[in-house]
C-alpha positions as CSV (number, residue, x, y, z in Angstrom):
1,M,46.2,42.6,-49.4
2,G,44.3,40.0,-51.4
3,I,42.1,42.7,-52.8
4,A,45.0,44.9,-53.5
5,K,46.9,42.2,-55.3
6,G,43.8,41.2,-57.4
7,Q,43.8,37.7,-55.8
8,D,40.1,37.8,-54.8
9,S,37.8,39.8,-57.1
10,Q,34.8,38.5,-55.3
11,A,36.0,40.1,-52.0
12,E,36.4,43.4,-53.8
13,N,32.9,43.1,-55.2
14,L,31.5,42.2,-51.8
15,L,33.2,45.1,-50.1
16,Q,31.8,47.5,-52.7
17,N,28.3,46.1,-52.5
18,I,27.7,44.8,-49.0
19,P,24.2,43.2,-48.8
20,P,21.9,45.0,-46.3
21,S,21.5,41.7,-44.5
22,L,25.3,41.7,-43.5
23,R,27.0,43.5,-40.8
24,L,30.8,43.7,-41.4
25,A,33.2,43.8,-38.5
26,T,37.0,43.9,-38.6
27,P,39.5,43.7,-35.8
28,S,41.4,47.0,-35.5
29,I,44.7,45.0,-35.5
30,C,43.9,43.9,-39.1
31,F,44.4,47.5,-40.2
32,V,47.8,47.6,-38.5
33,E,48.7,44.2,-40.0
34,A,47.7,45.4,-43.5
35,L,49.7,48.6,-43.3
36,T,52.7,46.6,-42.0
37,T,52.4,44.2,-44.8
38,L,52.2,47.0,-47.4
39,E,55.3,48.6,-45.8
40,Q,57.2,45.2,-45.9
41,A,56.1,44.8,-49.6
42,E,57.6,48.2,-50.3
43,K,60.9,47.2,-48.8
44,Y,60.9,44.0,-51.0
45,N,60.0,46.2,-54.0
46,Q,62.9,48.6,-53.4
47,D,65.3,45.7,-53.0
48,F,64.1,44.2,-56.2
49,L,64.4,47.5,-58.1
50,Q,68.0,48.0,-56.8
51,R,68.9,44.6,-58.1
52,L,67.2,45.3,-61.4
53,D,69.1,48.5,-61.7
54,I,72.3,46.7,-61.2
55,Q,71.4,44.2,-64.0
56,I,70.4,47.0,-66.3
57,H,73.7,48.8,-65.6
58,E,75.7,45.6,-66.2
59,A,73.9,45.0,-69.5
60,E,74.5,48.5,-70.7
61,R,78.2,48.2,-69.9
62,D,78.6,45.3,-72.4
63,E,79.3,47.1,-75.7
64,N,79.9,43.9,-77.7
65,S,76.7,41.9,-77.2
66,Q,73.4,42.2,-78.9
67,I,71.9,39.9,-76.2
68,A,73.1,42.3,-73.5
69,E,71.5,45.2,-75.4
70,L,68.2,43.4,-75.8
71,L,68.3,42.3,-72.1
72,G,68.9,45.9,-71.0
73,T,65.9,47.0,-73.1
74,L,63.7,44.2,-71.7
75,L,64.8,44.9,-68.1
76,R,64.0,48.7,-68.5
77,Q,60.5,47.7,-69.9
78,S,60.1,45.3,-67.0
79,K,60.9,48.1,-64.6
80,V,58.2,50.3,-66.1
81,G,55.7,47.5,-65.9
82,F,56.7,46.7,-62.3
83,F,56.1,50.4,-61.3
84,E,52.7,50.4,-63.0
85,R,51.7,47.2,-61.1
86,K,53.1,48.5,-57.8
87,N,51.1,51.7,-58.2
88,E,48.0,49.7,-59.1
89,I,48.3,47.5,-56.0
90,E,48.8,50.5,-53.8
91,R,45.7,52.2,-55.3
92,R,43.6,49.1,-54.8
93,F,45.0,48.7,-51.3
94,Y,44.0,52.2,-50.2
95,V,40.5,52.0,-51.8
96,A,39.8,48.7,-50.0
97,F,41.4,50.1,-46.8
98,N,39.2,53.2,-46.8
99,Q,36.1,51.2,-47.7
100,L,36.7,48.9,-44.7
101,I,37.2,51.9,-42.4
102,S,34.0,53.5,-43.6
103,K,31.8,50.3,-43.8
104,A,33.0,48.0,-41.0
105,E,32.4,48.0,-37.3
106,I,35.9,48.1,-35.9
107,I,36.5,45.7,-33.1
108,T,38.8,47.4,-30.6
109,L,41.5,45.7,-28.5
110,N,40.8,45.3,-24.8
111,T,42.4,43.5,-21.9
112,N,40.1,40.5,-22.2
113,I,41.2,39.8,-25.8
114,F,44.9,39.9,-24.6
115,Q,44.1,37.6,-21.7
116,E,42.3,35.1,-23.9
117,S,45.2,35.0,-26.3
118,F,47.6,34.3,-23.5
119,N,45.4,31.5,-22.2
120,R,45.0,29.7,-25.6
121,N,47.9,27.6,-26.8
122,I,47.5,27.8,-30.5
123,L,49.1,29.8,-33.2
124,E,52.1,30.4,-30.9
125,N,54.4,31.4,-33.8
126,H,51.9,33.7,-35.4
127,I,51.1,36.4,-32.8
128,M,49.1,38.6,-35.1
129,D,46.9,35.7,-36.3
130,K,46.5,34.6,-32.7
131,L,45.3,38.1,-31.7
132,I,43.0,38.3,-34.7
133,L,41.4,34.9,-33.7
134,E,40.8,36.2,-30.2
135,F,39.3,39.5,-31.6
136,I,36.9,37.4,-33.7
137,V,36.0,35.0,-30.9
138,H,35.6,37.8,-28.3
139,H,33.3,39.8,-30.7
140,A,31.2,36.7,-31.5
141,R,30.5,36.1,-27.8
142,L,28.9,39.6,-27.7
143,Y,26.3,38.4,-30.2
144,P,25.3,34.9,-29.2
145,N,22.0,34.9,-31.2
146,E,23.4,36.1,-34.5
147,I,25.0,34.0,-37.3
148,K,28.7,34.8,-37.4
149,V,31.1,34.2,-40.3
150,F,34.8,34.7,-40.4
151,L,36.3,35.2,-43.9
152,S,40.0,35.1,-44.4
153,S,42.1,33.7,-47.2
154,N,44.8,32.8,-44.6
155,S,43.8,29.2,-44.5
156,K,47.4,28.2,-43.7
157,E,46.8,29.5,-40.1
158,F,43.0,29.8,-39.8
159,G,42.3,26.6,-41.6
160,K,44.1,24.5,-39.0
161,R,41.9,22.0,-37.2
162,E,42.5,23.5,-33.7
163,V,41.7,27.0,-35.0
164,T,38.5,25.9,-36.8
165,E,37.4,24.1,-33.6
166,V,37.8,27.3,-31.6
167,L,35.8,29.1,-34.2
168,Q,33.1,26.4,-34.3
169,D,32.9,26.4,-30.4
170,A,32.2,30.2,-30.6
171,G,29.5,29.6,-33.3
172,I,31.5,31.0,-36.1
173,L,31.6,29.7,-39.7
174,Y,34.9,30.0,-41.4
175,F,35.4,30.6,-45.1
176,N,38.7,30.9,-46.8
177,K,37.3,32.1,-50.1
178,T,34.8,34.8,-50.8
179,Q,33.2,32.7,-53.5
180,N,32.4,30.0,-51.0
181,F,31.0,32.5,-48.5
182,L,28.8,34.0,-51.2
183,G,27.5,30.6,-52.2
184,W,26.7,29.8,-48.6
185,L,25.0,33.2,-48.2
186,Q,22.9,32.7,-51.2
187,S,21.9,29.3,-50.0
188,Q,20.7,30.9,-46.7
189,S,18.4,33.3,-48.5
190,N,16.7,30.5,-50.5
């Protein structure tokens, strides 16, 4: 969603031009979470558009106010701009989604991942993030001799001390910004 919303242009560039030295892996549940987030955003968008239509209609009903006429015009223009941005976000979302599907190893869910998530008492109120963490840790254990990095802008959850400790214990470096990861990656090649 960060790529779709234009919040991390470096992530978009990285996804389009993955260096040969990197192997990209993504938990399968991340695809489900992304689609669910997009669906939820669509519901918010529809709610916003309904409220906007009500305000446009109310402004049009006022026959005696130049302010209401101007407001109606501005709201209609805003609605057009909103649709254009919504379509742009959806286009970027599906481009990034399809790139991830084609370029990333998909980490599949198994009973061990579920069991590990039940045994760890962190992120209790964030089940999807808790599962993502377990996907990452489980996958990292399969490759003990490789350098492993977890990149997520969700620092609110994954940046918590107890989560970063779990990642560190599994030999995983955590970055919350693509720019920081790319800086680290470049320093490793020097």
